[in-house]
N, C-alpha and C positions, 0 to 999 in steps of 0.2 A: 506495500499501499504506499502511494507517494507520497510524502509530506514535505511540506514547503519550510523550511524552516525560519522564514522572514515573512513567513505569511499575516504576521498582527500590523509590522510594519509596511507590508502591502495597504492593507484596510485604511491602514493611517492616512497613507500619502493620498489614494482613491480619493478620503473624506476631504481632505489637505484640498485636494485637485477641485472636488466639487462645492467646496463651499467658497475659495476663489472666483470660479466660475459661477457663483451665481452673485456673489460681490459684484462682481466686473458687469454682468447684467444689471445691478438694480443702479449703478453709477453710471450706465450708459441710458438708461429708464429716464435717470435723474437729470441726465444733459440734456435729451432730449426735451422734459416738461421747462427746463429754465430758458432753452430756446424759443417753445412758443410762447414766455412770457415775454421774451427778448421782442419775437415778432409782433408782438401785441403791443408793448411799448413804440414799437415802429408806426404801426398801424396811427397809433393814437397819434403822435406826433404830425404822419400825412395829414388825418384828419383835419386838426387844430389848423395845420398851416393853409388847407385849402376852404376852409370855411374862417380865417383871418383874411384873405385875399376875396372871398366873393360878400363877406359882411363889408359894408362901412361902420368903421366901431372909433368909438371918441378916445381922444388919448391916455386915458387911464384905463380903459379896455385893453386898448393895444398895451400899453405896459405891463398888467396882469397878463394878458396871452404869451407876452415875452418871456414874462418870469416862469409861467407855468412850462413854458417849449427850454426853457433853463434846466429844470427843475426834471422833466422829462429825459432831455439829453444826457445829463446827470443820474437819472437812474439806468439809460439806454451804455451810458460806459459803464455802471457798477455790474451791470447785469453781462455783458461781456466779458469781463474782468473775472466774475463769478464761473462763467461756461469754460473759459480757458483753464482755471484753478479746478473745474471739475474733468475737461481734458485730460488735464497731465496726471491728475488722483488715476484716471481710467485706464491710462495708461500704463503707468506703473503695475494698477493691477492686473493689465493684461502680461506684462513683462513677470510679474510671479506666477499669474497662470501657468504663462509658457515654462517658467522652470517646474513646479510643480508638476505639469506634464511628464519633460523629460526625467524626472526623480523617476516616477508609477513608471514611465516606460521601463525604463533601466531594470528596476525589478522583474519587471512581467517578464523582459526579454531573459533575466536570469533565471526567475520560474521555469520559462519554456526551457531554455537548455538543461537544466536541473533536470526537467521532466522526461527529456529526451534521454536524459543519461539513465535515467533510472532504467527508461523503456529499455534502453539497450542493456544494461546488467539482465533486466529480467529476462531478455531473448536469451541472453549468453547461458544465464542459469537452466532455464528450459532447458535449451540445447545440450548442456550439461548432461543434466536430468537422462535425457530421450537417449544420449552416449551410452551414457551408464545402464541404462536400460538393456539397448542392444548389445552391450558387451557381457552383462549377465547369463541377457536368452544364449548368445553365444556360446559363454562358458557352459551352459549349461546341456544344450545340444551334444558338447563331446563327452 
């Protein structure tokens, strides 16, 4: 019966890879959510600019609108910065995931090689037993 001595470690590596994959997927979803928020800010900014052109506004309203546009631009820049940070975190998680995958594959390859060696040894042992039976039968015939 084949038993891989590092099976527990292999299970740990698989779990680690799975956890990192889940974290990476969550980070990508978070990035998408923040990009949607960024698009909403840009749409609001464009809407305000179009309304500003269409309407005849008095000076105080223009100043108010301009201050609002400045605030929107600030929020847009903050959102862009936040997205870049999240993308850096996602890239870091992706690299960790790739490393975890390599470590798991190394153990799986080792397990496969050991299993093939085990099968080869089993085959040799079976052949030896068959040979011994053949020798015993031959000796009994004489």
